[in-house]
All heavy atoms as atom14 arrays in JSON, in Angstrom:
{
  "sequence": "MSNLDGILRVVGLPDLHAGKIPVGLAVETRNIIYPHIIGNDIGCGITLFNFY",
  "atom14_mask": [
    [1, 1, 1, 1, 1, 1, 1, 1, 0, 0, 0, 0, 0, 0],
    [1, 1, 1, 1, 1, 1, 0, 0, 0, 0, 0, 0, 0, 0],
    [1, 1, 1, 1, 1, 1, 1, 1, 0, 0, 0, 0, 0, 0],
    [1, 1, 1, 1, 1, 1, 1, 1, 0, 0, 0, 0, 0, 0],
    [1, 1, 1, 1, 1, 1, 1, 1, 0, 0, 0, 0, 0, 0],
    [1, 1, 1, 1, 0, 0, 0, 0, 0, 0, 0, 0, 0, 0],
    [1, 1, 1, 1, 1, 1, 1, 1, 0, 0, 0, 0, 0, 0],
    [1, 1, 1, 1, 1, 1, 1, 1, 0, 0, 0, 0, 0, 0],
    [1, 1, 1, 1, 1, 1, 1, 1, 1, 1, 1, 0, 0, 0],
    [1, 1, 1, 1, 1, 1, 1, 0, 0, 0, 0, 0, 0, 0],
    [1, 1, 1, 1, 1, 1, 1, 0, 0, 0, 0, 0, 0, 0],
    [1, 1, 1, 1, 0, 0, 0, 0, 0, 0, 0, 0, 0, 0],
    [1, 1, 1, 1, 1, 1, 1, 1, 0, 0, 0, 0, 0, 0],
    [1, 1, 1, 1, 1, 1, 1, 0, 0, 0, 0, 0, 0, 0],
    [1, 1, 1, 1, 1, 1, 1, 1, 0, 0, 0, 0, 0, 0],
    [1, 1, 1, 1, 1, 1, 1, 1, 0, 0, 0, 0, 0, 0],
    [1, 1, 1, 1, 1, 1, 1, 1, 1, 1, 0, 0, 0, 0],
    [1, 1, 1, 1, 1, 0, 0, 0, 0, 0, 0, 0, 0, 0],
    [1, 1, 1, 1, 0, 0, 0, 0, 0, 0, 0, 0, 0, 0],
    [1, 1, 1, 1, 1, 1, 1, 1, 1, 0, 0, 0, 0, 0],
    [1, 1, 1, 1, 1, 1, 1, 1, 0, 0, 0, 0, 0, 0],
    [1, 1, 1, 1, 1, 1, 1, 0, 0, 0, 0, 0, 0, 0],
    [1, 1, 1, 1, 1, 1, 1, 0, 0, 0, 0, 0, 0, 0],
    [1, 1, 1, 1, 0, 0, 0, 0, 0, 0, 0, 0, 0, 0],
    [1, 1, 1, 1, 1, 1, 1, 1, 0, 0, 0, 0, 0, 0],
    [1, 1, 1, 1, 1, 0, 0, 0, 0, 0, 0, 0, 0, 0],
    [1, 1, 1, 1, 1, 1, 1, 0, 0, 0, 0, 0, 0, 0],
    [1, 1, 1, 1, 1, 1, 1, 1, 1, 0, 0, 0, 0, 0],
    [1, 1, 1, 1, 1, 1, 1, 0, 0, 0, 0, 0, 0, 0],
    [1, 1, 1, 1, 1, 1, 1, 1, 1, 1, 1, 0, 0, 0],
    [1, 1, 1, 1, 1, 1, 1, 1, 0, 0, 0, 0, 0, 0],
    [1, 1, 1, 1, 1, 1, 1, 1, 0, 0, 0, 0, 0, 0],
    [1, 1, 1, 1, 1, 1, 1, 1, 0, 0, 0, 0, 0, 0],
    [1, 1, 1, 1, 1, 1, 1, 1, 1, 1, 1, 1, 0, 0],
    [1, 1, 1, 1, 1, 1, 1, 0, 0, 0, 0, 0, 0, 0],
    [1, 1, 1, 1, 1, 1, 1, 1, 1, 1, 0, 0, 0, 0],
    [1, 1, 1, 1, 1, 1, 1, 1, 0, 0, 0, 0, 0, 0],
    [1, 1, 1, 1, 1, 1, 1, 1, 0, 0, 0, 0, 0, 0],
    [1, 1, 1, 1, 0, 0, 0, 0, 0, 0, 0, 0, 0, 0],
    [1, 1, 1, 1, 1, 1, 1, 1, 0, 0, 0, 0, 0, 0],
    [1, 1, 1, 1, 1, 1, 1, 1, 0, 0, 0, 0, 0, 0],
    [1, 1, 1, 1, 1, 1, 1, 1, 0, 0, 0, 0, 0, 0],
    [1, 1, 1, 1, 0, 0, 0, 0, 0, 0, 0, 0, 0, 0],
    [1, 1, 1, 1, 1, 1, 0, 0, 0, 0, 0, 0, 0, 0],
    [1, 1, 1, 1, 0, 0, 0, 0, 0, 0, 0, 0, 0, 0],
    [1, 1, 1, 1, 1, 1, 1, 1, 0, 0, 0, 0, 0, 0],
    [1, 1, 1, 1, 1, 1, 1, 0, 0, 0, 0, 0, 0, 0],
    [1, 1, 1, 1, 1, 1, 1, 1, 0, 0, 0, 0, 0, 0],
    [1, 1, 1, 1, 1, 1, 1, 1, 1, 1, 1, 0, 0, 0],
    [1, 1, 1, 1, 1, 1, 1, 1, 0, 0, 0, 0, 0, 0],
    [1, 1, 1, 1, 1, 1, 1, 1, 1, 1, 1, 0, 0, 0],
    [1, 1, 1, 1, 1, 1, 1, 1, 1, 1, 1, 1, 0, 0]
  ],
  "atom14_positions": [
    [[103.06, 103.24, 95.31], [102.02, 102.91, 96.23], [101.39, 101.55, 95.88], [101.12, 100.8, 96.81], [100.91, 103.97, 96.2], [101.32, 105.38, 96.6], [101.79, 105.59, 98.27], [100.4, 105.03, 99.12], [0.0, 0.0, 0.0], [0.0, 0.0, 0.0], [0.0, 0.0, 0.0], [0.0, 0.0, 0.0], [0.0, 0.0, 0.0], [0.0, 0.0, 0.0]],
    [[101.15, 101.32, 94.62], [100.48, 100.09, 94.28], [101.28, 98.83, 94.56], [100.76, 97.74, 94.53], [100.07, 100.13, 92.79], [101.2, 100.22, 91.96], [0.0, 0.0, 0.0], [0.0, 0.0, 0.0], [0.0, 0.0, 0.0], [0.0, 0.0, 0.0], [0.0, 0.0, 0.0], [0.0, 0.0, 0.0], [0.0, 0.0, 0.0], [0.0, 0.0, 0.0]],
    [[102.61, 98.98, 94.84], [103.45, 97.79, 95.1], [103.46, 97.45, 96.61], [104.07, 96.43, 96.97], [104.88, 98.04, 94.63], [104.98, 98.11, 93.13], [104.21, 97.43, 92.42], [105.88, 98.88, 92.63], [0.0, 0.0, 0.0], [0.0, 0.0, 0.0], [0.0, 0.0, 0.0], [0.0, 0.0, 0.0], [0.0, 0.0, 0.0], [0.0, 0.0, 0.0]],
    [[102.83, 98.24, 97.48], [102.8, 97.93, 98.88], [101.9, 96.78, 99.12], [100.89, 96.54, 98.41], [102.32, 99.18, 99.68], [103.23, 100.38, 99.7], [102.52, 101.53, 100.42], [104.52, 100.03, 100.4], [0.0, 0.0, 0.0], [0.0, 0.0, 0.0], [0.0, 0.0, 0.0], [0.0, 0.0, 0.0], [0.0, 0.0, 0.0], [0.0, 0.0, 0.0]],
    [[102.2, 95.96, 100.18], [101.36, 94.8, 100.51], [99.93, 95.26, 100.85], [99.75, 96.29, 101.6], [101.96, 94.08, 101.73], [103.21, 93.39, 101.4], [103.42, 93.02, 100.23], [104.04, 93.16, 102.36], [0.0, 0.0, 0.0], [0.0, 0.0, 0.0], [0.0, 0.0, 0.0], [0.0, 0.0, 0.0], [0.0, 0.0, 0.0], [0.0, 0.0, 0.0]],
    [[98.93, 94.55, 100.41], [97.54, 94.79, 100.78], [96.85, 95.9, 100.0], [95.71, 96.14, 100.22], [0.0, 0.0, 0.0], [0.0, 0.0, 0.0], [0.0, 0.0, 0.0], [0.0, 0.0, 0.0], [0.0, 0.0, 0.0], [0.0, 0.0, 0.0], [0.0, 0.0, 0.0], [0.0, 0.0, 0.0], [0.0, 0.0, 0.0], [0.0, 0.0, 0.0]],
    [[97.56, 96.56, 99.07], [96.93, 97.6, 98.28], [96.08, 96.96, 97.19], [96.56, 96.12, 96.4], [97.99, 98.56, 97.66], [98.85, 99.18, 98.73], [97.35, 99.58, 96.8], [98.13, 100.23, 99.59], [0.0, 0.0, 0.0], [0.0, 0.0, 0.0], [0.0, 0.0, 0.0], [0.0, 0.0, 0.0], [0.0, 0.0, 0.0], [0.0, 0.0, 0.0]],
    [[94.82, 97.31, 97.15], [93.93, 96.79, 96.12], [93.75, 97.77, 95.0], [93.69, 97.37, 93.83], [92.54, 96.49, 96.74], [92.54, 95.45, 97.86], [91.11, 95.3, 98.41], [93.13, 94.15, 97.42], [0.0, 0.0, 0.0], [0.0, 0.0, 0.0], [0.0, 0.0, 0.0], [0.0, 0.0, 0.0], [0.0, 0.0, 0.0], [0.0, 0.0, 0.0]],
    [[93.6, 99.06, 95.36], [93.33, 100.08, 94.33], [93.84, 101.42, 94.8], [93.76, 101.76, 95.94], [91.81, 100.18, 94.18], [91.32, 100.41, 92.8], [89.81, 100.42, 92.65], [89.15, 99.49, 93.59], [87.89, 99.16, 93.47], [87.16, 99.63, 92.53], [87.37, 98.35, 94.33], [0.0, 0.0, 0.0], [0.0, 0.0, 0.0], [0.0, 0.0, 0.0]],
    [[94.36, 102.18, 93.85], [94.83, 103.55, 94.12], [94.18, 104.45, 93.07], [94.22, 104.15, 91.88], [96.37, 103.66, 94.01], [96.8, 105.12, 94.25], [97.04, 102.75, 95.0], [0.0, 0.0, 0.0], [0.0, 0.0, 0.0], [0.0, 0.0, 0.0], [0.0, 0.0, 0.0], [0.0, 0.0, 0.0], [0.0, 0.0, 0.0], [0.0, 0.0, 0.0]],
    [[93.53, 105.52, 93.54], [92.85, 106.41, 92.6], [93.38, 107.84, 92.81], [93.43, 108.3, 93.95], [91.29, 106.41, 92.91], [90.58, 107.43, 92.01], [90.76, 105.02, 92.76], [0.0, 0.0, 0.0], [0.0, 0.0, 0.0], [0.0, 0.0, 0.0], [0.0, 0.0, 0.0], [0.0, 0.0, 0.0], [0.0, 0.0, 0.0], [0.0, 0.0, 0.0]],
    [[93.78, 108.47, 91.72], [94.25, 109.81, 91.78], [93.07, 110.83, 91.66], [92.28, 110.63, 90.77], [0.0, 0.0, 0.0], [0.0, 0.0, 0.0], [0.0, 0.0, 0.0], [0.0, 0.0, 0.0], [0.0, 0.0, 0.0], [0.0, 0.0, 0.0], [0.0, 0.0, 0.0], [0.0, 0.0, 0.0], [0.0, 0.0, 0.0], [0.0, 0.0, 0.0]],
    [[92.98, 111.75, 92.54], [91.95, 112.76, 92.53], [92.42, 114.03, 91.86], [93.6, 114.19, 91.55], [91.51, 113.06, 93.98], [91.0, 111.81, 94.73], [90.79, 112.1, 96.17], [89.76, 111.2, 94.1], [0.0, 0.0, 0.0], [0.0, 0.0, 0.0], [0.0, 0.0, 0.0], [0.0, 0.0, 0.0], [0.0, 0.0, 0.0], [0.0, 0.0, 0.0]],
    [[91.53, 115.02, 91.53], [91.94, 116.19, 90.79], [93.06, 117.04, 91.44], [93.77, 117.72, 90.71], [90.64, 117.04, 90.72], [89.57, 115.98, 90.75], [90.08, 114.92, 91.74], [0.0, 0.0, 0.0], [0.0, 0.0, 0.0], [0.0, 0.0, 0.0], [0.0, 0.0, 0.0], [0.0, 0.0, 0.0], [0.0, 0.0, 0.0], [0.0, 0.0, 0.0]],
    [[93.25, 116.9, 92.74], [94.33, 117.69, 93.39], [95.6, 116.87, 93.55], [96.47, 117.25, 94.39], [93.82, 118.26, 94.68], [93.49, 117.18, 95.76], [93.21, 116.02, 95.32], [93.48, 117.45, 96.93], [0.0, 0.0, 0.0], [0.0, 0.0, 0.0], [0.0, 0.0, 0.0], [0.0, 0.0, 0.0], [0.0, 0.0, 0.0], [0.0, 0.0, 0.0]],
    [[95.76, 115.81, 92.8], [96.93, 114.93, 92.95], [98.23, 115.74, 92.64], [98.35, 116.43, 91.62], [96.81, 113.77, 91.94], [97.94, 112.75, 91.96], [98.02, 112.06, 93.27], [97.75, 111.73, 90.83], [0.0, 0.0, 0.0], [0.0, 0.0, 0.0], [0.0, 0.0, 0.0], [0.0, 0.0, 0.0], [0.0, 0.0, 0.0], [0.0, 0.0, 0.0]],
    [[99.19, 115.63, 93.52], [100.52, 116.16, 93.33], [101.55, 115.35, 94.1], [101.23, 114.71, 95.08], [100.59, 117.66, 93.64], [100.17, 118.05, 95.0], [98.88, 118.17, 95.37], [100.9, 118.31, 96.08], [98.81, 118.51, 96.68], [100.02, 118.61, 97.1], [0.0, 0.0, 0.0], [0.0, 0.0, 0.0], [0.0, 0.0, 0.0], [0.0, 0.0, 0.0]],
    [[102.78, 115.42, 93.6], [103.86, 114.59, 94.2], [104.27, 115.12, 95.55], [104.1, 116.27, 95.89], [105.02, 114.61, 93.25], [0.0, 0.0, 0.0], [0.0, 0.0, 0.0], [0.0, 0.0, 0.0], [0.0, 0.0, 0.0], [0.0, 0.0, 0.0], [0.0, 0.0, 0.0], [0.0, 0.0, 0.0], [0.0, 0.0, 0.0], [0.0, 0.0, 0.0]],
    [[104.86, 114.21, 96.3], [105.41, 114.51, 97.63], [106.05, 113.24, 98.15], [106.16, 112.27, 97.4], [0.0, 0.0, 0.0], [0.0, 0.0, 0.0], [0.0, 0.0, 0.0], [0.0, 0.0, 0.0], [0.0, 0.0, 0.0], [0.0, 0.0, 0.0], [0.0, 0.0, 0.0], [0.0, 0.0, 0.0], [0.0, 0.0, 0.0], [0.0, 0.0, 0.0]],
    [[106.52, 113.29, 99.39], [107.05, 112.03, 99.95], [106.06, 110.91, 99.84], [106.36, 109.81, 99.4], [107.45, 112.29, 101.43], [108.11, 111.14, 102.09], [108.59, 111.45, 103.44], [109.27, 110.22, 104.07], [109.7, 110.52, 105.45], [0.0, 0.0, 0.0], [0.0, 0.0, 0.0], [0.0, 0.0, 0.0], [0.0, 0.0, 0.0], [0.0, 0.0, 0.0]],
    [[104.83, 111.2, 100.22], [103.67, 110.37, 99.93], [102.8, 111.22, 99.0], [102.45, 112.37, 99.35], [102.9, 110.01, 101.18], [103.77, 109.13, 102.11], [101.59, 109.27, 100.86], [104.15, 107.79, 101.56], [0.0, 0.0, 0.0], [0.0, 0.0, 0.0], [0.0, 0.0, 0.0], [0.0, 0.0, 0.0], [0.0, 0.0, 0.0], [0.0, 0.0, 0.0]],
    [[102.37, 110.77, 97.83], [101.57, 111.53, 96.96], [100.25, 112.04, 97.67], [99.69, 111.36, 98.48], [101.16, 110.53, 95.83], [102.23, 109.51, 95.86], [102.64, 109.4, 97.3], [0.0, 0.0, 0.0], [0.0, 0.0, 0.0], [0.0, 0.0, 0.0], [0.0, 0.0, 0.0], [0.0, 0.0, 0.0], [0.0, 0.0, 0.0], [0.0, 0.0, 0.0]],
    [[99.94, 113.29, 97.41], [98.8, 113.94, 98.01], [97.7, 113.96, 96.91], [97.93, 114.1, 95.73], [99.15, 115.44, 98.38], [97.93, 116.16, 98.88], [100.24, 115.38, 99.41], [0.0, 0.0, 0.0], [0.0, 0.0, 0.0], [0.0, 0.0, 0.0], [0.0, 0.0, 0.0], [0.0, 0.0, 0.0], [0.0, 0.0, 0.0], [0.0, 0.0, 0.0]],
    [[96.43, 113.75, 97.38], [95.31, 113.79, 96.46], [95.02, 112.38, 95.89], [94.72, 112.27, 94.71], [0.0, 0.0, 0.0], [0.0, 0.0, 0.0], [0.0, 0.0, 0.0], [0.0, 0.0, 0.0], [0.0, 0.0, 0.0], [0.0, 0.0, 0.0], [0.0, 0.0, 0.0], [0.0, 0.0, 0.0], [0.0, 0.0, 0.0], [0.0, 0.0, 0.0]],
    [[95.1, 111.38, 96.72], [94.73, 110.05, 96.26], [93.89, 109.33, 97.29], [93.88, 109.68, 98.46], [95.97, 109.24, 95.88], [97.07, 109.07, 96.92], [96.76, 107.88, 97.81], [98.35, 108.77, 96.2], [0.0, 0.0, 0.0], [0.0, 0.0, 0.0], [0.0, 0.0, 0.0], [0.0, 0.0, 0.0], [0.0, 0.0, 0.0], [0.0, 0.0, 0.0]],
    [[93.2, 108.34, 96.86], [92.44, 107.43, 97.69], [93.01, 106.02, 97.49], [93.3, 105.65, 96.39], [90.96, 107.45, 97.32], [0.0, 0.0, 0.0], [0.0, 0.0, 0.0], [0.0, 0.0, 0.0], [0.0, 0.0, 0.0], [0.0, 0.0, 0.0], [0.0, 0.0, 0.0], [0.0, 0.0, 0.0], [0.0, 0.0, 0.0], [0.0, 0.0, 0.0]],
    [[93.2, 105.32, 98.61], [93.82, 104.01, 98.58], [92.88, 103.01, 99.25], [92.45, 103.22, 100.36], [95.17, 104.04, 99.28], [95.82, 102.65, 99.26], [96.1, 105.07, 98.7], [0.0, 0.0, 0.0], [0.0, 0.0, 0.0], [0.0, 0.0, 0.0], [0.0, 0.0, 0.0], [0.0, 0.0, 0.0], [0.0, 0.0, 0.0], [0.0, 0.0, 0.0]],
    [[92.59, 101.91, 98.54], [91.81, 100.83, 99.14], [92.79, 99.72, 99.51], [93.63, 99.3, 98.66], [90.82, 100.29, 98.13], [89.98, 99.12, 98.63], [89.02, 98.59, 97.6], [89.01, 99.07, 96.47], [88.29, 97.65, 97.96], [0.0, 0.0, 0.0], [0.0, 0.0, 0.0], [0.0, 0.0, 0.0], [0.0, 0.0, 0.0], [0.0, 0.0, 0.0]],
    [[92.69, 99.25, 100.74], [93.61, 98.22, 101.25], [92.8, 97.03, 101.8], [91.59, 97.17, 102.1], [94.54, 98.72, 102.35], [93.71, 99.1, 103.49], [95.37, 99.89, 101.93], [0.0, 0.0, 0.0], [0.0, 0.0, 0.0], [0.0, 0.0, 0.0], [0.0, 0.0, 0.0], [0.0, 0.0, 0.0], [0.0, 0.0, 0.0], [0.0, 0.0, 0.0]],
    [[93.46, 95.92, 101.98], [92.85, 94.74, 102.6], [93.81, 94.24, 103.66], [94.96, 93.99, 103.42], [92.62, 93.64, 101.58], [92.06, 92.41, 102.26], [91.57, 91.35, 101.35], [90.34, 91.9, 100.68], [90.0, 91.62, 99.41], [90.74, 90.8, 98.72], [88.88, 92.13, 98.93], [0.0, 0.0, 0.0], [0.0, 0.0, 0.0], [0.0, 0.0, 0.0]],
    [[93.27, 94.15, 104.91], [93.97, 93.6, 106.03], [95.21, 94.34, 106.51], [96.11, 93.79, 107.08], [94.35, 92.1, 105.79], [93.13, 91.22, 105.55], [92.08, 91.45, 106.15], [93.27, 90.29, 104.65], [0.0, 0.0, 0.0], [0.0, 0.0, 0.0], [0.0, 0.0, 0.0], [0.0, 0.0, 0.0], [0.0, 0.0, 0.0], [0.0, 0.0, 0.0]],
    [[95.3, 95.61, 106.14], [96.46, 96.42, 106.57], [96.06, 97.89, 106.52], [95.22, 98.33, 105.74], [97.68, 96.16, 105.68], [98.91, 96.72, 106.36], [97.5, 96.71, 104.28], [100.22, 96.12, 105.75], [0.0, 0.0, 0.0], [0.0, 0.0, 0.0], [0.0, 0.0, 0.0], [0.0, 0.0, 0.0], [0.0, 0.0, 0.0], [0.0, 0.0, 0.0]],
    [[96.65, 98.68, 107.42], [96.44, 100.15, 107.46], [97.8, 100.8, 107.36], [98.72, 100.43, 108.1], [95.73, 100.63, 108.74], [94.35, 99.96, 108.81], [95.69, 102.11, 108.83], [93.62, 100.18, 110.14], [0.0, 0.0, 0.0], [0.0, 0.0, 0.0], [0.0, 0.0, 0.0], [0.0, 0.0, 0.0], [0.0, 0.0, 0.0], [0.0, 0.0, 0.0]],
    [[97.94, 101.78, 106.47], [99.14, 102.55, 106.28], [98.95, 103.97, 106.81], [98.49, 104.79, 106.04], [99.61, 102.55, 104.85], [100.1, 101.24, 104.36], [99.34, 100.45, 103.5], [101.39, 100.84, 104.62], [99.8, 99.24, 103.02], [101.92, 99.65, 104.19], [101.1, 98.82, 103.38], [101.56, 97.64, 102.9], [0.0, 0.0, 0.0], [0.0, 0.0, 0.0]],
    [[99.23, 104.25, 108.07], [98.93, 105.62, 108.61], [99.7, 106.71, 107.83], [99.23, 107.83, 107.71], [99.41, 105.56, 110.06], [99.39, 104.12, 110.41], [99.74, 103.39, 109.1], [0.0, 0.0, 0.0], [0.0, 0.0, 0.0], [0.0, 0.0, 0.0], [0.0, 0.0, 0.0], [0.0, 0.0, 0.0], [0.0, 0.0, 0.0], [0.0, 0.0, 0.0]],
    [[100.91, 106.43, 107.33], [101.69, 107.43, 106.61], [101.07, 107.88, 105.3], [101.44, 108.93, 104.75], [103.11, 106.94, 106.42], [103.25, 105.83, 105.44], [102.99, 104.52, 105.79], [103.61, 105.78, 104.15], [103.18, 103.72, 104.76], [103.56, 104.47, 103.73], [0.0, 0.0, 0.0], [0.0, 0.0, 0.0], [0.0, 0.0, 0.0], [0.0, 0.0, 0.0]],
    [[100.09, 107.12, 104.83], [99.46, 107.48, 103.53], [98.58, 108.7, 103.72], [98.27, 109.44, 102.77], [98.72, 106.31, 102.93], [99.69, 105.21, 102.49], [97.79, 106.71, 101.78], [99.01, 103.96, 101.93], [0.0, 0.0, 0.0], [0.0, 0.0, 0.0], [0.0, 0.0, 0.0], [0.0, 0.0, 0.0], [0.0, 0.0, 0.0], [0.0, 0.0, 0.0]],
    [[98.15, 108.97, 104.94], [97.29, 110.17, 105.19], [98.0, 111.41, 104.76], [97.33, 112.34, 104.28], [96.89, 110.22, 106.7], [96.03, 109.04, 107.05], [96.19, 111.53, 107.0], [95.71, 108.89, 108.52], [0.0, 0.0, 0.0], [0.0, 0.0, 0.0], [0.0, 0.0, 0.0], [0.0, 0.0, 0.0], [0.0, 0.0, 0.0], [0.0, 0.0, 0.0]],
    [[99.28, 111.52, 104.88], [100.01, 112.68, 104.42], [100.01, 113.8, 105.42], [99.43, 113.74, 106.5], [0.0, 0.0, 0.0], [0.0, 0.0, 0.0], [0.0, 0.0, 0.0], [0.0, 0.0, 0.0], [0.0, 0.0, 0.0], [0.0, 0.0, 0.0], [0.0, 0.0, 0.0], [0.0, 0.0, 0.0], [0.0, 0.0, 0.0], [0.0, 0.0, 0.0]],
    [[100.63, 114.9, 105.05], [100.76, 116.04, 105.97], [99.78, 117.17, 105.68], [99.82, 118.16, 106.39], [102.19, 116.54, 105.91], [102.57, 117.04, 104.52], [101.78, 116.95, 103.58], [103.79, 117.49, 104.35], [0.0, 0.0, 0.0], [0.0, 0.0, 0.0], [0.0, 0.0, 0.0], [0.0, 0.0, 0.0], [0.0, 0.0, 0.0], [0.0, 0.0, 0.0]],
    [[98.92, 117.02, 104.71], [98.0, 118.09, 104.43], [96.54, 117.6, 104.56], [95.65, 117.99, 103.83], [98.25, 118.7, 103.07], [97.87, 117.79, 101.92], [97.77, 116.55, 102.16], [97.6, 118.24, 100.81], [0.0, 0.0, 0.0], [0.0, 0.0, 0.0], [0.0, 0.0, 0.0], [0.0, 0.0, 0.0], [0.0, 0.0, 0.0], [0.0, 0.0, 0.0]],
    [[96.33, 116.74, 105.56], [94.93, 116.25, 105.79], [94.02, 117.4, 106.04], [94.4, 118.37, 106.73], [94.92, 115.23, 106.97], [93.55, 114.55, 107.04], [95.31, 115.88, 108.27], [93.51, 113.32, 107.97], [0.0, 0.0, 0.0], [0.0, 0.0, 0.0], [0.0, 0.0, 0.0], [0.0, 0.0, 0.0], [0.0, 0.0, 0.0], [0.0, 0.0, 0.0]],
    [[92.88, 117.37, 105.41], [91.96, 118.52, 105.49], [92.04, 119.37, 104.23], [91.11, 120.12, 103.94], [0.0, 0.0, 0.0], [0.0, 0.0, 0.0], [0.0, 0.0, 0.0], [0.0, 0.0, 0.0], [0.0, 0.0, 0.0], [0.0, 0.0, 0.0], [0.0, 0.0, 0.0], [0.0, 0.0, 0.0], [0.0, 0.0, 0.0], [0.0, 0.0, 0.0]],
    [[93.11, 119.29, 103.48], [93.19, 119.95, 102.19], [92.42, 119.05, 101.24], [92.61, 117.88, 101.22], [94.64, 120.08, 101.76], [94.89, 120.71, 100.1], [0.0, 0.0, 0.0], [0.0, 0.0, 0.0], [0.0, 0.0, 0.0], [0.0, 0.0, 0.0], [0.0, 0.0, 0.0], [0.0, 0.0, 0.0], [0.0, 0.0, 0.0], [0.0, 0.0, 0.0]],
    [[91.56, 119.63, 100.44], [90.78, 118.76, 99.62], [90.12, 119.44, 98.43], [90.47, 120.52, 98.07], [0.0, 0.0, 0.0], [0.0, 0.0, 0.0], [0.0, 0.0, 0.0], [0.0, 0.0, 0.0], [0.0, 0.0, 0.0], [0.0, 0.0, 0.0], [0.0, 0.0, 0.0], [0.0, 0.0, 0.0], [0.0, 0.0, 0.0], [0.0, 0.0, 0.0]],
    [[89.14, 118.73, 97.93], [88.39, 119.2, 96.78], [86.9, 119.16, 97.13], [86.51, 118.52, 98.07], [88.68, 118.35, 95.51], [88.28, 116.89, 95.78], [90.09, 118.45, 95.06], [88.41, 116.03, 94.59], [0.0, 0.0, 0.0], [0.0, 0.0, 0.0], [0.0, 0.0, 0.0], [0.0, 0.0, 0.0], [0.0, 0.0, 0.0], [0.0, 0.0, 0.0]],
    [[86.1, 119.86, 96.37], [84.65, 119.88, 96.6], [83.97, 119.58, 95.3], [84.37, 120.03, 94.22], [84.21, 121.27, 97.09], [84.94, 121.56, 98.31], [82.74, 121.32, 97.4], [0.0, 0.0, 0.0], [0.0, 0.0, 0.0], [0.0, 0.0, 0.0], [0.0, 0.0, 0.0], [0.0, 0.0, 0.0], [0.0, 0.0, 0.0], [0.0, 0.0, 0.0]],
    [[82.9, 118.79, 95.4], [82.13, 118.48, 94.21], [80.72, 119.15, 94.35], [80.06, 119.02, 95.35], [81.92, 116.96, 94.1], [81.01, 116.46, 92.97], [81.64, 116.75, 91.65], [80.77, 114.97, 93.11], [0.0, 0.0, 0.0], [0.0, 0.0, 0.0], [0.0, 0.0, 0.0], [0.0, 0.0, 0.0], [0.0, 0.0, 0.0], [0.0, 0.0, 0.0]],
    [[80.38, 119.95, 93.36], [79.09, 120.63, 93.3], [78.25, 120.03, 92.2], [78.75, 119.79, 91.16], [79.26, 122.14, 93.06], [79.92, 122.87, 94.17], [81.32, 123.09, 94.14], [79.25, 123.29, 95.25], [81.96, 123.77, 95.16], [79.87, 123.95, 96.33], [81.22, 124.23, 96.24], [0.0, 0.0, 0.0], [0.0, 0.0, 0.0], [0.0, 0.0, 0.0]],
    [[76.97, 119.84, 92.5], [76.06, 119.37, 91.47], [75.03, 120.49, 91.21], [74.19, 120.79, 92.08], [75.35, 118.12, 91.98], [74.47, 117.51, 90.91], [74.38, 117.99, 89.75], [73.73, 116.45, 91.3], [0.0, 0.0, 0.0], [0.0, 0.0, 0.0], [0.0, 0.0, 0.0], [0.0, 0.0, 0.0], [0.0, 0.0, 0.0], [0.0, 0.0, 0.0]],
    [[75.11, 121.13, 90.1], [74.19, 122.19, 89.72], [73.12, 121.62, 88.77], [73.48, 120.96, 87.77], [74.89, 123.37, 89.06], [75.88, 124.03, 89.95], [77.21, 123.84, 89.85], [75.41, 124.95, 90.87], [78.11, 124.43, 90.71], [76.3, 125.58, 91.76], [77.66, 125.31, 91.63], [0.0, 0.0, 0.0], [0.0, 0.0, 0.0], [0.0, 0.0, 0.0]],
    [[71.9, 121.88, 89.06], [70.83, 121.32, 88.2], [70.54, 122.24, 87.05], [70.67, 123.39, 86.97], [69.55, 121.19, 89.04], [69.69, 120.13, 90.09], [70.19, 120.39, 91.36], [69.29, 118.79, 89.78], [70.36, 119.42, 92.3], [69.44, 117.84, 90.76], [69.96, 118.11, 92.03], [70.06, 117.15, 92.95], [0.0, 0.0, 0.0], [0.0, 0.0, 0.0]]
  ]
}
């Protein structure tokens, strides 16, 4: 992913797992949009809770 044109940063999240396009990552780009990075499990995610 980091070798694609316009990619500034790639961050792996706790649910990161391999696939055709890795699932569980956030990608920062400049001047380009890669629709295929969204992947096939959009809506699958993680939740962050803050307990005091």
